[in-house]
N, C-alpha and C positions, 0 to 999 in steps of 0.2 A: 482900674480899667486895664491896665496891661496883666491884671492877674486874669481877668476877664479874658481877655483875648489869648493867652498862653493856655489857657484851658479848653479854649473851643477848639484849636491848634490840635492839640493832642489828642481829644474827641475825633476829630475829624481823620488823623491818621490812624488811631484802631479802628474806625469803621470801615477803611481804604484797605489794610491789611484783612479785615474777615472777608470784605466783598473780593477779594482777590483769591482767599481761601475758600470761601465756595466757587468761585469760578470756577477753580482748578480740580475741585471735589465733585464737578458738574462734567467736564471736560475728562476728566479720568476715567468718570461711570460712560460718558459715552464713547470713551477710544477701549475698554476693556472688552466691552460687546463684540466691536468690529473687529479688536484682535483675534479673538477666538473665533469668529467667524472666517478670519482669511487663511484659519490653520497655523499659526506663526507661534504657536506655543509649545510645536515641537522642539524649538530652540531652546525654551526653557527648560527640559527636559535631559537626564541624563540617559545619552545615545544608545549606552551598551544596554543597559535595564530595556530601554524601551523596542532595541532591534529583537532581543531575545524574546520580548512578549509576544512583538507581532508574528515573528517567525513561531512561537509556540502556539497561536491563536488560528493560523492557517492551515498547521500541518496536524493538529493534536496530539503533538509528542510531549507529555510532559518533560516540561524545564527543571535543571534541577541549579545549584552555587556552581561556582566553576571548579574548584575540585572535586565535587561530585560530578560534573558532566568527563572529566577527562576518567573517572574512573569508571564513569558507565560507557566512554568509546572502548577504555581497554576491555572491559567487561567484552563487548559486542564482536572488538577484534578476535578474542578468544571464542567466541560463537562459530563468527566465519570459517576460524580457521577448524575447528569441527567438525562443521559445516562442509568445508572443503574435502576435509578427507572421508567421510561419510560418503558425500558425491562422488569421488574419485574410486573409491571400494565398489561404487554403484556400474561406474562405466567402464571398469576393467575390461571386462568382453568387449565392448564396442572398442574403444581407443588403444593403436597400439603403445608399447613400453616408453618408446621415445618422446613423441605427442602429449603423452600422459605426464613426462616428467618434465617437458617443457609447460606444458598448459597449468599446472602445478606452481612452479617456478614462476612463472609469470604472474600467477594470483598472489604468492604472499608479496612478492615484491611491491605486488597494487594495495594489498593491504598490510601488512609489517612493514615497510618502507615507507609509510606516512607519518609525517614528523608532526605527531599529534602530542605537542609539548601545553605546559599549564599556559604558558604565556600566549599563544595564538590567540586570532581572534576566533570566536565561533564562525564564522563562514568556512574559511579556510578548512579548519577542521571537519566539518560538513559536507566540502567539496571532494576531500578527500578519501571520506567513507564512501561516500558515492562514485568513489572511482575502481574501488574494491568490490562492491556491491553488485553494481551495475554489471561486471564481468560474470561474477555467481549467476544474477539471473539472467542474463543471458546464457547460461550453459545450460541453467535447469531451464528455463524455457525451449531453448531446443530439443531436448533429451524430453520425449513426452513420457509420461508414467513417471517420472520421480520424485519431483515435487513442483506440486500447479501452484505455491502462493507465493506471492511476490517479497523478495529479500527486504526490503528497508522502503516501509508506507512515507516515511518523514521525509523523504529528499526533494529539496526543490524541483518541481513537476519540469521547467524546461531543462536544466541541467543534467536529471536523471535521464532524460531520455534522448540526449545526446551520447551519453556513456553510452544507454543502452543498445542503439544504435550500430554504435562503433565496433562495441563486442561479439554483438549476434553477429553481425554480416562477418566477424572474423573467424567466429564459432561455427558457422554454419557452412563456409567453406572449406575447413577443415572436415568438417564430419561428411559431405559431400565427395569429396575426396578417397577418404577412407571406405565409404561405401562404396565407391565406383571401382576402388581397388580390390575390396575384399567379396564383390559380386564376381569381377573378373577372375579371382582364384577359383571361386566356389564354379562358376562355367567351366574353366579347366577341369578340375576333378571330376565332376558331373559327366562332360566329355569326353574320357580319354581318349586318346591319340588325335584330339582336335589336334587344329594349326597354331591355336593360340600355347597350349602346352607344348608343341615342340618347339616354339619360337622362345618361350619362357627359357628353355635346356641347351637350344641352340644360339640365344643372343649373344649377337658380335656386333662388335662398334661397326659402321660405316666406313670404311678406309678409303675409298676411290672416291671421293664426292668431288672431287676435284679434277680429277681426272675424267669422270663424267661429265662434268661440265666444259672441260676444253675439247672434249671428244663430239658434244652437242654444237659447240661456236665452229668446232672444223667443219663439223657439217653445213650450215648455213653459210658460211662464209664459202667454202665450194661449189655451193649453190650459185652464191652471187655473182663470184669473180666471172668467169666468162662474158657475162653482159657488161659487168665492168670494164674488162680488159677492150670488148669491141668500141668501145668510145674515147675518140683520142684526149677531147678535151678532161678528161679521166686518168690520164696516166700516172699522175702522182698516186692517188690512190689506186689504182689497180697495181701499181708497184709496191707499196704500202702492206695491200691485201697478200700479194704474192708472197713476200719476205713473211710474214705473220702467219699462213699455211706451212710454209716449208718450215719455221721455227717447232709449230704443233705438232706437225707431222716428226719430225725428228725426237721430240721430249717424248712424245708417243709412244714411239716406237723401241723405245729401252724401260719405259715406267706401267708399269700395271697399279700401283698405289701410291697414295698422296707422300708416303714418306718419302719415296725414292725420285720424288721431285727435283729438278734442279734450285738453285735460290732464286730471288727474284719472280717467283711465276706468277705471284700477284699482279705485277708491273706486265707483264707478259696478256694476262689474262683483261688486264683495264684497256691497253693498246688494243686488244682484237675487239672485245665489246666499241669501241670508239670507230674501229674502221669499219665494221658489221653496221654500225647505225648513219655512219657514211653513207654505204652503200645503200642500205633502206630508204635514206630521204632522197638518191637521185633519182632521176626519172628513166626507168629502164625499160625492157620491152617484158611484160611479164610471162608473155608466153615463153621466152627464152627460159625465162627460171624454175619454172613451171616445171619443164624439160628437163630441169637438169636437176630438179628434184625427184624427178619420175625416173633418172637414169639411177640415181643414189639407190632410189629405194629397191631398184632391183639390183643393184648390187649387194646389197645388203640384204635383201632375203636369198640369193644364191649363196652369201657368205653364209647363211645361218643354216640354210640347206646341205652344206657342205661340212659346219662341226657336226649337224644331227648325226648326218652319216657317220662322220669319223667318232661319234660318242657311240653309236650303235655296233661300231666294230669293234671299239675297245670293249663294250660291254661285253660281246659275245665272247671278245678273247678271253676275259678276267674270266669267264664265267666256267669256259671250256680246259684252259691250263689249271694242270694240276699248283692247288697253291704249294709254296717253297716247303712249309713244313709236312705235309702232306709228303713232298717227295724225298725229303730228310730219312723219312721213316720208313719208305721202301727202302731206302739203303743203305739204310743201317742195318736192319733186316735183313738182307741178303748177303751183308759183309758178316755178319754174325752167323749166318747160316754156315758159309761154308768155313768159316772158324771153328763154331761147332756143329756139326750136322745133327741134324735130329735123328734119332732112331726111327727103324724101321717100324711100320705099323704091324701088329702083333697080326695071327691069322683070325682070330675071334673077329676084330674088328675090320678085317676083309668079308668077311662073310654078311657082316651087318649092312655092307654096301651094296650088298648084290641080291640080301633079302627083298622081295616084293611084298612081304606080308607087313614090312614097316612102313611107316610113315614117311616117304622120304620127299623131301625139299631142295629145290634147285636154286641157284644165283651165278648169274650172270656178272661178275663183277674184276676190275682191275683196280679198288679202292679197298688196302686191307683194313679202315677203319669203318667206312661204310659196311661193308660185308659182316664185320665181327657185330656191329651195333644192331644188324636186322638180326642175326643170332641169337644174340646176350637177350634182343626184345623178347624173342620169340621162344626161348626155354623159358624165361623166367615166367609166362605167364601159361606154360602148358602143364594140363594135369598130370601128365606121364611122358617128361620127356625122355626116360630112358627107351621109347619105342619112337625118337624122331631121327632122324638121320640127315645131315645138310651136305651136299654138294657144292662145292665154291668152283665155279667154271672159270679160271683168266686165263690169261695168256703168258708166254715165257719170261716175260721181263718183269713180273711182276710172281711168276711160280716161287720163286726160293722164299721169297718175304711174305707170302702167305704159309707155306709150309710152316715156317718158323714161328710163325704169331700162332698159331691155330691146334701147334705141337706144345706151344709151353702155356697158354689160355684154358683152362675148362671151362665148359660148358654144362654145369648141372651132369647129369647119366647123357647126355644125347652125345654121337658120334659127328665128328668134320671131317669130311673130304675133301685134299684140294687136290684137282685135275688141269693139265695143261691142254689147252683147248687144240693147241698145235700136234700133240702125240695122237692125235684121238686116228682111229684106221678108217675109211670111209670108203665106200664103195664107187670104183670108178664112175659108173653112172651116175651117180649122184652128187658128181664134186667136181664143177666144171673150173672152179680156180681155187686158188691157194687157199690154205684156211688161213683164217684169224677170228682174232676177239672182234666182238661189235656188240655193243650193250644197247637198250632199246633206244629207238629213236621217238623224238617228240615233237610234234608239229603245232603249231599256233593258226589255227584255224579260229575266222573273223565273219560273223555274216552281218550285214549293214542293211536295214528294214526302214523303211520311211514311218510307216505309221506306228513302228515299237521301238523298244533299244538295242542298241548291238549287240551281240552275243559274242563273247571270246570264249573259246576253250582248245586248252594244252591235251592233244591226244597222244600220249605213249601208245604205243606197239612196238610187236616183235621184231628184231632185226634179225638178219640173216643167220646169225647166230644161233638162235633160236629153233630153227628149222633142221639142229642138228640132233635135238634131244631123242629121238629115236635110233640115232645111230649110236649116242655117245652112251644110251643106258638101255640097250638091248635085253637086258633080262627084269625091268622095271615094267610094272601095267599103268600105273597112275603116280603122277607127279603133282607136285605145286611150287609153280613159276614165281616165286617173288622176287622183285627187282631191289638193286640194294639204294633204293631211296625211298625204303618205305618201315614204318615202324611197328610193329605188332605188339596189341593192348590188351588182348583175349586169346583164348585157346581154339587152334585151329584145325582140333581134332573131327571137330562135323566135317569139312569139307571134304574129307575121306569117305564120308559115308554118302555124300548127295548123290540121288540118281540123274544122271544127267539126261537122258532121254536117245540115247545114240548119238548125243551131241559129242565134236572131238574138246570144246574148250567152255571150261567154265570161264565167265568174267564180265565184270560190271559193264552192263554198258552206260552209254553218256548219248541219251536219246535228245536231248537238245541240238545235237547234230546228227541228222540222218544223212545215208547213203544216197538217196534222193537228190539230195542239198548239194553234194561233192559229185553229182554226174556228169560235167567239165574235165574234168579231172581222168575221168574213164575211159573216155571219149566213146566207141560205138559200143562197149562192153553194157550186158545186160545187166542192169540193178536193180535189187528189187525194192520197191518203193519203201515198203514197211517197213525194212531193217534199219537198225541203229547200229551206230559206233561203238567200238567195243574200248575197253582199254585194259593194258599189261598193269603190272604191280602186281596187284594178288590176281593167277590164273591156274584154275584146276585142268590139268591135262589128261585128258584118257591116252593113255601112247598105243594102246590097242584098235580103237578106231583109226588112228592117229596113222596108221600102217597100213590097215586097211582102205582109207579113204587116198592113202596119197597126197598128203597132205604137200611135204616137203616137195615133191615131184613140180606139183599143181602151181606153187609158189615160185620153181624157179622156170618154169616155163612162162609164167605171166613177165617174171625179172628179165628173160630175152625177147621177150616180147615190145616191152616199154623201152628197154636197149636203155640210152643212158637219161632218159627224159628227169625232170626236178619230179620230188615226193615220190620215188619208186617205190620204196618201203611201204609207204601209206596204202598208197593205191593197190599191190600187190596184195599186202597183208589184207586188209578190207576186202577184197574181192575172193581171195583165197577163202578165208573163212564166214562166206557169205553164206545163212543155213546153215551152219555146224556150230555156231556159237548159243550155249546155254546161259540166262541171264540169272546171274546171282542176287540176293536182293541185296540194295542198294546200302543198308547199313553195314554192309559189309568193308566198305572203304570210303574213307572221307577223302577227295581228291582236292587238285588245286591248294595244296599249302606251301606249294614253289612259286606261285605268281599271283594269288589272291590275299589283299589283304582285308581286314575286319569279320572273319572268321569268330565267332562266338568261341569262348576259353572254355565254357563249359559242352559244348559242340565238339572240340578237337577230343578234351577228355574223355568223352563216353563212346566216342567212335572204337570200333572193334580194329581196322588197320589205317595209317596214316599214310598220305601217300604224297611224298613231295615234288610229283611233277612238275615244271617251272625250269626257270634258269636259276632260281635262287631256294641251291641246293641247303640242308643248315649244315653245312660242314663249313663253306663257304662263309667268308666275313657279309658276303652279299643276304646271307639267309635274314628272311623273318625273324626277329627276334622275339615275337608271341608265340613261334612255333618251335622254334630251335631249342627251345629248354626241353621240349618234349624228345628229344632225339641225344640232348649232352647227357640226361643221365645214366643212359646206356654206355654211357664211355666212361671208364676210368681214370680218373685224372691223374691219381700216383702211379701209371705204369711210367718205368722207366723210363722205355724208350720213348713214349710222349713228352714226358719233360724236358730230356735232352734234345728234342727237337722242337719245342716252345709250342706242343700243342695243347694247348687249355680252355 
């Protein structure tokens, strides 16, 4: 009985264990699909392999083991480095040296400086790769035609775009700046003589910025002070403003640049700005402030006019005063003449001076160097220099310097005679005043028209001394008169063969200025409406016809009638030669090189005679540099006298 009962209990226990096991299996069979459906299986896999596999499936990049990955990264670094060098060689004409070195340094730091060690996670390694690659990608995208393919296709999209945008912005800004600089330099080179080229050559740091600011504040304070001073309630403010004004006036009276300003000037500026702000905030009569501003404007205009007139006077003084170096030359030559007098000319040369069959050229000058340049340029371009005779007419002050200079300097086969105009014997009826040397007179003539641009010309005409030509050279029939501010670039022998049709003066006419336009100068004198103004500089003078027409007597009569009125020489010369001027071809003389800018260099080079009429003579520092080179090449810089007087 007991055994039966014990056996049944054992059987029941076995059955319960079997049922529990079956139920457990059923529950597990139900739970496993739920776990897979909920995605919890990720927790049961190796994270390193899964991440790499997911990245591989997403990007399409082949994935290797850890060691092979590090090897591949090192290989990609080498490829990027080689690509960087190749890219820099292509960009060499575009980027400057400094920018190129900085760009290469940054790229190398971004690529070679990445910590790509075996033990690092893949994500960090790939991020460092993307940083260097994005910079290279930005550079290649920014420069068209170099490399259009993306650098690394396998970068994570979001991070790659961020790095690319940063690098592209920096590189784009750099290339835009370089492009602007290059275009500016090219513009300066293409437009020679433009303001940007002048600014680049004369660039200076602004050294009076604070001084200008002080002047502006002082101007405003002076305008508000009278209105503030009239209000009793603002006595304290008016007193402060007065003190600031006096302080600014004291500082500006002794200071013109910022470095000379006293210490603590910033505090003074702050106080003045605060006082002006308070004055503007007060209710004052606007009409009073307006009147004061107008008064200050009028005073400023008067001051500007004064400085403009003073500048014009100083400019006129500078161009009329002989440079110190030229004065030194004249004095040294004079002293040397009396120390070692030049020998008297032989009889054969004296006969050449009076021979009417030779080509005689007359120069009125008191400038040794200028007259020497004229003679030197003439003989160098002459076909037969032995037929040329130069007569330099000067005054007593420069006579001995001229004598020594032309006796020691030879001009090929030409002959040079120096004459003192004060030693010339004249008929009493034609010499109303004492004789003195006068050079060609220049007059600036301007015409302002409403419908046309204004016309400005420098007219150079004969001086009083030129009307003594028939008396000085009584044995000559025809002479060529050259001013001392000309340079000859072609042979002049054709001038003596010109048939002048009975005219006295062969000259280049300036028909932009007609005598009828100057009729106000001539008063009641009859003027030919078709006559043009003529220019001195290069003139062919028929002395035989001159004597027949009594040109000198006609000129002296007009001068007496005009008495001491202005522009006497201009009016008398134009009226004297009215109807007596033979128009030479305009190709003979290129005028205006003493006042006109922008004349083409080829035009200057191809001209027969260059005339530097105007205030900026080629031997002055004020001379226009583009033209003075054509004058300086006829001056010997190795001459001992020029070296001693520092003429270069």
